[in-house]
C-alpha positions, 0 to 999 in steps of 0.5 A: 841497353836494349837486349831485344829490338822490342825494347829499343823500339818501345824506348825510342819510339814509344811503340809496344810490339811484344813480338819484337822481343824474339829479335835479339839486338846482338843477332839483329846486328850481326845479320846487318853486318853480314849484309853490309859485308856482302854489299862491299864484297860484291863491289870488290869482286865486280871491280876485280872482274872488270879489271881482268883480275878475276875471270868467269867459270863455266859450269854444266847444269842439267835442264828439264830433269824431274824432281829427284828423291833426294830433292823431294826428301830435302824440301820435305825435311826442311818443311817439317822442321819449320812447321814443327817449330812454327805452329808450336810457336803460334800456340805458345807465343807469349812464352816464346818471346820471353825465352826465344833461344830456349824454345828454338833449340829445344825439342819441343814442336808440333808434329801435325804442323810439321807434317803439314808443311813437309807435304806442302813443300814436297808438293811445291818442289814437284810442281816446280820441277814438273813445269821445267821438265823436258822429254829428254833433259839436256846439259846447258853451260852457264857462266858463273861470275865470281860475285855470284858466289857471295850468297853462298860464301856469306852463308857458309861464313855464317855457319862456319863462323858461328861454329868456330866462335862457339868452339873457341869460346868453350876452349877458352872456358873449359870448366864451364863446357865440361860442366854442361857441354850440351847446354854450352854448344847449343846456346847462342851465348858466348862467342869468340870472334877469332874462332869464327874468323879463323874457321870461316877463312879456312872453309872460304879458301877451300870454297874458293879453290873448288869454284876456281877462284884465285885465292889471293884475289878472293882474300883481298876482296874480302878484307874491306868486308871483314873489317866493316862487318866486324865494326857493325857487329860490335854495335850489337854488342855494345847496345845489347850488353853482351858482356864483351866489355871492358875492365873497371873504370873508376877514373875520372873523365879526362880533360881531353874528352870533356866534349863527350858524354859521360858513357863514352869514358865509363858505362854501367850498361843498365839493363844488359842482356846477360843480367850481370851486375847489381839490381837497378832501384825501381826498375820497372822492366819485366826482366833485365834489371841489372847494371854494372857497379862499378862502371867499365870501359865501353870496348865495344863502342871503341872497337866500332870506332877503331874498325871504322876508321881502318875500314876507311883506310883499306877501302881507300888504299885497295886499288893502289896495292897491285900485288894480289895478297897483300891487302889482305896481309894488311888487314891482318896486320890491322886487325891483330893491332886493333884487337891486341890494343883493346885487350889491355882494357877488356875483360877476358880470361887469362892463360899463364905460362911461366908466370906470364899472363895473356888472353886467347885473343892477344895470342891470336892477334899476335899470331895474325900480326905476324902472319900479316907481316910474313904475308906481305913478304911472301906475296911480294915474292911470288907476285909474278906467279900469281894470276 
């Protein structure tokens, strides 16, 4: 396992680059997943616009205005925060690489670095606005294509998704949250995929309505991206060993898997990032010296394979489905089915109601499956009303 990019580069290429310890493997693949998802999202939005299914919108932008107090303040604030952390990190780099998340989320920083970069940021914003300032500012109308919103929507989805993932994780692990609420909220550990999906979807639908983007076409265009993004993100879970693995698997590998490596059936996640399990004998790493005993199902890798397969299906049927909203409904059915099945061999918190045990993901995946079926009937019924 590779808790950070540093360990992967050192193991695979034999190159020692200590600064890469700050690049967490899970976070690295989350970033990659957003980039890949944005790529396919842009392609779909462009296609829908070319086919006349989505239209450009016109916005009025004030040109030639001098820098406002609000613009200067926001530039200065961002510069201060970056400088406050950056200079402190430069003077404490070794400690920072060993505890990247702790340093980023702490109140520690360098006041002088913050002040200097704040001043530079304010000056640069002032000079930028001065170069384009007009004697009399004018209003210009500019056309905005739907795909040009992808940058904003991706950032919104990232922040809303992270917040939703934290909220749902803490609801699922309420006792841990109560014991240390601040630490639970600020930690990068502990994320629930469905929490991120739900909150991000709500926020993006609001964004789409605000910017006059057809919601059925918007969610359809996002369906392939959601599936491929999740598949890539799960690679990070697997490579880092973030605790999102399966239940114990001590059964011998079946004959129909004789062609595959042993880890595909049962894996002990050595050097996992959460340091879970038993110590590895003669471990020469600086930390991360545990592995699972017994080994478990490598469910993150299974989810990557399943979601890649489902992505291929969605990508190939997207042009054949003419009713707006139906493709996203199919995505919900696929998503719910995939997650419900994987929960059967995945470690998770069980809820008990009247003697019946289920996980949060099983409950939500069932709801998504039902919503997907209902969505197909709903959008089919309103097909003639959707533009």
